[in-house]
C-alpha positions in Angstrom: 0.0 0.0 0.0 1.4 3.4 -1.0 0.0 5.0 2.1 2.2 2.9 4.4 5.8 3.0 3.0 7.5 2.9 6.3 7.1 1.2 9.7 6.8 4.6 11.4 3.8 5.6 9.2 2.2 2.3 9.8 2.6 2.4 13.6 1.5 6.1 13.8 -1.7 5.2 11.9 -2.4 2.2 14.1 -1.7 4.1 17.3 -4.5 6.5 16.4 -7.0 3.8 17.3 -8.2 4.1 20.9 -9.4 1.3 23.1 -11.9 1.7 26.0 -10.9 0.9 29.6 -13.3 -2.0 30.1 -11.6 -4.0 27.3 -8.8 -4.7 29.8 -11.4 -6.5 32.0 -12.4 -8.8 29.1 -8.8 -9.6 28.4 -8.1 -10.3 32.1 -11.2 -12.6 32.3 -10.0 -14.4 29.2 -6.5 -14.9 30.7 -8.1 -16.3 33.9 -10.2 -18.8 31.9 -7.1 -20.0 30.1 -5.1 -20.3 33.3 -7.9 -22.4 34.8 -8.0 -24.7 31.8 -4.2 -25.1 31.9 -4.5 -26.0 35.6 -7.1 -28.6 34.9 -5.0 -30.2 32.2 -2.0 -30.3 34.5 -4.0 -32.0 37.2 -5.2 -34.6 34.7 -1.6 -35.4 33.7 -0.5 -35.7 37.3 -3.4 -38.0 38.1 -2.5 -40.2 35.2 1.1 -40.5 36.3 -0.1 -41.3 39.9 -2.3 -44.1 38.6 0.2 -45.5 36.2 3.8 -44.9 37.2 5.0 -46.4 33.8 3.5 -43.4 32.0 5.9 -41.0 33.8 8.7 -41.9 31.4 6.5 -41.4 28.4 5.3 -38.0 29.5 8.8 -36.9 30.2 9.9 -38.0 26.7 7.0 -36.2 25.1 7.7 -32.9 27.0 11.5 -32.8 26.8 12.4 -35.1 23.9 10.0 -33.8 21.2 9.5 -30.5 19.4 6.0 -29.5 20.6 3.9 -27.8 18.0 2.1 -24.8 19.6 0.3 -23.6 16.5 -1.9 -26.6 15.9 -2.8 -26.6 19.7 -3.8 -22.9 19.3 -6.0 -23.9 16.3 -7.5 -26.7 18.4 -8.1 -24.4 21.3 -9.8 -21.8 19.2 -12.0 -24.4 17.5 -13.1 -25.9 20.8 -13.1 -23.0 23.2 -13.3 -19.9 21.0 -17.0 -19.3 21.7 -16.3 -19.2 25.4 -13.1 -17.0 25.5 -11.6 -15.8 22.2 -14.7 -14.6 20.4 -16.2 -13.0 23.5 -13.0 -11.0 23.9 -12.8 -10.1 20.2 -16.4 -8.9 20.0 -15.7 -6.4 22.9 -12.7 -4.9 21.2 -13.3 -2.0 18.8 -13.5 -2.9 15.2 -10.2 -1.6 13.7 -9.5 -1.1 10.0 -6.7 -3.4 8.7 -3.9 -1.1 7.7 -1.4 -3.7 6.5 -2.3 -6.9 4.7 0.3 -7.7 2.0 1.7 -10.6 0.1 5.4 -11.5 0.3 7.2 -10.1 -2.8 10.8 -10.5 -3.7 13.0 -9.7 -6.8 15.3 -12.7 -6.7 16.5 -15.6 -4.6 19.7 -17.4 -3.9 20.1 -20.8 -2.2 22.2 -20.8 1.0 23.1 -23.4 3.6 19.9 -24.6 5.2 17.7 -22.0 3.5 17.3 -19.3 0.9 18.3 -15.6 0.6 15.7 -13.4 -1.1 16.3 -9.9 -2.5 13.7 -7.5 -1.1 15.3 -4.1 -0.8 16.4 -2.2 2.3 13.5 -1.1 4.4 11.0 -3.5 2.9 8.0 -4.1 5.1 8.0 -7.9 5.6 4.6 -9.7 5.8 4.1 -13.2 7.4 4.1 -16.0 4.9 1.4 -17.9 6.8 -0.5 -17.6 10.0 1.2 -18.9 13.2 2.7 -18.3 16.6 5.8 -16.3 17.4 8.0 -18.9 19.3 11.4 -17.1 19.2 12.8 -13.6 19.0 16.5 -12.8 19.4 20.0 -13.8 18.3 20.7 -17.2 16.8 24.3 -18.2 16.9 25.6 -18.4 13.3 22.5 -16.7 11.9 22.0 -13.4 13.6 18.8 -11.5 14.6 16.0 -14.0 14.1 12.3 -14.2 14.4 10.7 -17.7 14.3 7.0 -18.3 13.5 5.5 -21.7 14.0 3.0 -21.9 11.3 -0.4 -23.6 11.5 0.9 -26.2 9.0 3.6 -27.3 11.5 6.5 -25.6 9.7 8.8 -23.3 11.7 9.9 -20.3 9.5 13.0 -18.4 10.5 13.1 -14.8 9.3 16.7 -13.6 9.6 17.7 -10.0 9.0 14.7 -7.9 10.0 13.9 -5.3 12.6 10.6 -6.4 14.3 7.9 -3.8 14.8 5.4 -4.4 17.6 5.5 -8.2 17.3 6.0 -9.9 20.7 6.9 -13.5 21.8 3.9 -15.8 21.7 1.8 -13.4 19.6 -0.5 -15.1 17.1 0.2 -13.7 13.7 -2.2 -13.7 10.7 -1.0 -14.4 7.2 0.1 -11.1 5.6 0.5 -9.2 8.9 3.5 -6.9 9.3 6.5 -8.6 11.0 9.1 -5.9 10.6 11.4 -4.0 8.3 14.4 -5.5 6.4 17.8 -4.3 7.7 19.6 -4.8 4.4 18.6 -5.5 0.8 18.2 -9.2 1.5 16.3 -11.4 3.9 17.3 -15.0 4.9 14.5 -17.6 5.3 14.8 -21.0 6.8 12.1 -23.7 7.0 12.1 -26.4 9.7 9.9 -29.4 10.3 10.2 -31.3 13.6 13.6 -29.7 14.2 15.1 -30.5 10.8 15.7 -28.0 8.0 13.6 -28.7 4.9 13.7 -27.6 1.2 12.3 -24.0 0.9 10.9 -24.5 -2.6 7.8 -26.3 -1.2 6.9 -23.3 1.1 8.1 -20.2 -0.8 6.2 -19.4 -4.0 
């Protein structure tokens, strides 16, 4: 969109939207409901371990030995409990005009170790390739400043070489939403499935 050529303009426009004080109460109630559900699930697991000691090893392996996929769980939660928590909260928030919803566009690409380097131009506003959950933000040794989104399809996408905007850890990101601004003229992308790097060609059009 020509109207939003920089992150600053985008954020200034978004900050013009005002929220009412009672929206915080809805968010707090939603958080309490989620915490209660988490507590019930934890108690169920503990009871299962108590009744069957052999399951302790299996639970330990599941938690510490596998790459847990948060995004599908988020989708399951929204499908089963959205009417109780998420939709109620969303309906009480002011309807806000979407000011950034773009497709990922690049001029060229070059295969690199474990991933692909795409030419986007310095200061390019980077949209999310797919919807998912932010599971990492920070420095990755050997890669640099990295933002990782666990997509709903189970693929972890590493965005390396961007300056994040208002994205926070564990935010749910819609496809096409603004992630940040490219630091240089290129952006490195890596795709992982169950902890292993996979060929980018299947996931980057």
